[in-house]
C-alpha positions in Angstrom: 0.0 0.0 0.0 2.9 2.4 0.8 4.5 1.6 -2.6 1.2 2.2 -4.3 0.8 5.7 -2.7 4.3 6.7 -3.6 3.8 5.6 -7.2 0.6 7.7 -7.4 2.4 10.8 -6.1 5.2 10.4 -8.7 2.7 10.0 -11.5 0.7 13.1 -10.4 3.9 15.1 -10.1 4.9 14.0 -13.6 1.5 14.9 -14.9 1.8 18.4 -13.5 5.2 18.8 -15.0 4.0 17.6 -18.4 1.0 19.8 -18.3 3.2 22.8 -17.6 5.6 22.0 -20.4 2.6 21.6 -22.8 1.2 24.9 -21.7 4.6 26.6 -22.3 4.7 25.1 -25.8 1.1 26.0 -26.7 1.3 29.5 -25.3 4.9 30.2 -26.2 4.1 32.9 -28.8 1.8 34.7 -26.4 4.6 34.6 -23.7 7.2 36.0 -26.2 4.8 38.8 -27.2 4.2 39.6 -23.5 7.9 39.7 -22.8 8.5 41.9 -25.8 5.9 44.4 -24.6 7.5 44.4 -21.1 10.9 45.0 -22.7 9.7 47.8 -24.9 8.0 49.5 -21.9 11.2 49.3 -19.8 13.3 50.5 -22.7 11.0 53.5 -23.1 11.2 54.3 -19.4 15.1 54.0 -19.5 15.3 56.3 -22.6 12.9 58.8 -20.9 15.2 58.9 -17.9 18.3 59.2 -20.1 16.8 62.1 -22.0 15.8 63.8 -18.8 19.3 63.3 -17.4 20.8 64.7 -20.7 18.6 67.8 -20.3 19.8 68.3 -16.7 23.4 67.7 -17.8 23.3 70.2 -20.5 21.9 72.8 -18.2 24.6 72.1 -15.6 27.2 72.1 -18.3 26.2 75.6 -19.4 26.4 76.9 -15.8 29.8 75.2 -15.3 31.1 76.6 -18.6 30.2 80.2 -17.5 32.0 79.7 -14.2 35.0 78.3 -15.9 35.1 81.3 -18.3 35.0 83.6 -15.3 37.9 81.7 -13.7 39.9 81.8 -16.9 39.3 85.6 -17.3 40.9 86.0 -13.8 43.8 83.8 -15.0 44.7 86.2 -17.8 42.7 84.3 -20.5 39.8 86.8 -21.1 39.3 85.9 -24.8 39.2 82.1 -24.4 36.0 80.3 -25.5 35.0 77.1 -23.7 32.0 74.8 -24.0 30.9 71.2 -23.2 29.6 69.3 -26.2 27.4 66.2 -26.0 27.4 63.1 -28.3 24.7 60.4 -28.1 25.9 57.0 -27.2 24.3 53.6 -26.5 22.1 53.5 -23.5 23.9 52.5 -20.3 23.3 52.7 -16.6 25.0 56.2 -16.7 22.7 57.5 -19.5 23.4 57.9 -23.2 25.9 60.7 -23.4 29.6 61.2 -24.1 30.8 64.7 -23.1 33.9 66.5 -24.4 35.5 69.8 -23.6 36.0 72.2 -26.5 37.9 75.5 -26.5 39.4 78.3 -28.6 42.1 80.4 -27.1 42.0 83.1 -29.8 39.3 85.3 -31.3 38.0 84.1 -34.6 39.0 80.5 -34.3 36.6 77.6 -34.2 36.2 75.6 -31.0 38.1 72.4 -31.1 38.8 69.5 -28.6 40.7 71.0 -25.7 43.3 68.2 -25.8 44.3 69.1 -29.3 44.5 72.9 -29.2 45.5 73.9 -25.7 49.2 74.7 -25.1 50.9 73.6 -21.9 50.4 76.9 -20.2 46.7 77.2 -21.3 46.0 73.6 -20.2 47.5 74.3 -16.8 45.3 77.3 -16.2 42.2 75.5 -17.6 42.8 72.6 -15.2 43.2 75.1 -12.3 39.9 76.7 -13.3 38.2 73.3 -13.7 39.4 72.0 -10.3 38.3 75.2 -8.6 34.8 75.1 -10.1 34.3 71.4 -9.5 35.5 71.7 -6.0 32.8 74.3 -5.3 30.2 71.7 -6.2 31.8 68.7 -4.5 32.6 70.6 -1.3 36.2 69.3 -1.3 38.3 70.5 1.6 41.7 69.9 0.1 42.9 70.6 -3.5 46.2 69.2 -4.8 48.0 70.7 -7.7 51.1 69.0 -9.1 53.0 71.5 -11.2 50.0 73.4 -12.3 52.5 76.1 -13.5 53.8 73.9 -16.3 54.4 76.1 -19.4 53.4 79.3 -17.5 55.6 82.3 -16.8 55.6 86.0 -16.3 52.2 87.7 -15.9 50.3 84.4 -16.3 52.3 82.8 -13.5 51.4 85.7 -11.2 47.7 85.3 -12.1 47.9 81.6 -11.3 49.7 82.4 -8.0 47.0 84.9 -7.0 44.2 82.4 -7.9 45.8 79.7 -5.8 46.2 82.1 -2.9 42.5 83.1 -3.2 41.4 79.5 -3.3 43.5 78.8 -0.2 41.4 81.2 1.8 38.6 78.7 1.9 40.3 75.4 1.2 43.6 73.6 2.0 45.8 73.8 -1.1 48.8 71.6 -1.6 50.9 72.7 -4.6 54.1 71.3 -6.1 55.8 74.2 -7.9 59.0 75.4 -9.4 57.9 79.0 -9.8 58.9 81.6 -7.2 55.7 83.6 -7.9 53.6 80.7 -6.7 55.9 79.5 -3.9 56.2 83.0 -2.4 52.5 83.2 -1.7 52.3 79.9 0.3 51.8 80.0 4.1 54.0 76.9 4.6 57.0 75.7 2.5 58.1 72.0 2.5 61.3 71.4 0.7 61.4 67.9 -1.0 64.8 66.7 -1.8 66.3 63.4 -3.0 69.7 62.1 -1.9 71.8 59.0 -1.4 72.9 57.5 1.9 74.8 54.2 2.4 74.0 53.1 -1.2 70.3 53.8 -1.0 68.2 56.7 -2.4 66.1 58.6 0.1 63.6 61.4 -0.3 63.3 64.0 2.5 60.7 66.5 3.3 61.8 69.5 5.4 59.6 72.3 6.6 61.4 75.6 6.1 61.5 78.6 8.4 61.5 82.1 6.9 65.2 82.1 6.3 65.0 78.8 4.6 62.1 80.0 2.5 64.2 83.0 1.4 67.2 80.8 0.5 65.0 78.4 -1.5 63.2 81.2 -3.4 66.6 82.7 -4.2 67.7 79.3 -5.5 64.6 79.0 -7.7 65.2 82.6 -9.0 68.9 82.4 -9.7 69.7 78.7 -9.9 72.8 77.4 -8.2 74.4 80.8 -7.8 72.7 82.7 -5.0 73.7 86.3 -4.8 72.8 89.3 -2.7 70.5 90.4 -5.5 68.5 87.1 -5.7 68.3 87.1 -1.9 66.9 90.6 -1.9 64.4 89.6 -4.6 63.3 86.6 -2.6 62.9 88.8 0.5 60.7 91.2 -1.4 58.6 88.4 -2.8 58.0 87.0 0.7 57.3 90.5 2.1 55.1 91.7 -0.7 
């Protein structure tokens, strides 16, 4: 009797399984059509969200571009043109946009990809402007600039120094530089030097006092030969 009951349960289970498989076969077309409708509905919702995201991005990009142009004007680049351009891509979890920065440094020239037309000095100032603007949105407390003065000299270098000094009023700024105009405006100077000891290479970091700052600025100004004139110039830079 026990064996008979077990056999019946197995037969009924097999019947249920066979009936389900038969239903799947008979109603396969209907199921496929149903799934296609669900997929189309979800794709439409995803594209609607992507287009709404694109609209928001374009608005924010315009606001960011205006802020960057203001920053660049303060960095002695008053005639530069800058914009964010969008290109549609395949739909992904991040939307359907590829964004590129375009610029023109001279009046009358068409905007082109920033990486292809910006000189070293222009790129340094643009990156400074970008970092400053984006930091305002991200509420970053510390900004790090590694040789942002590359390709910059003279009046432009002074503008970069003044901008970094202004940013440092509200944020901590760490800057690696070889320009005396920028170094002179720092509150704290750390001298980084590399040397050898017992057959090994070591890097040292030394905080400089005022006299050490003056000597290091004089070395940056005049090279290996530190004279009374370069020392006086360094002192004036620190005082001014």
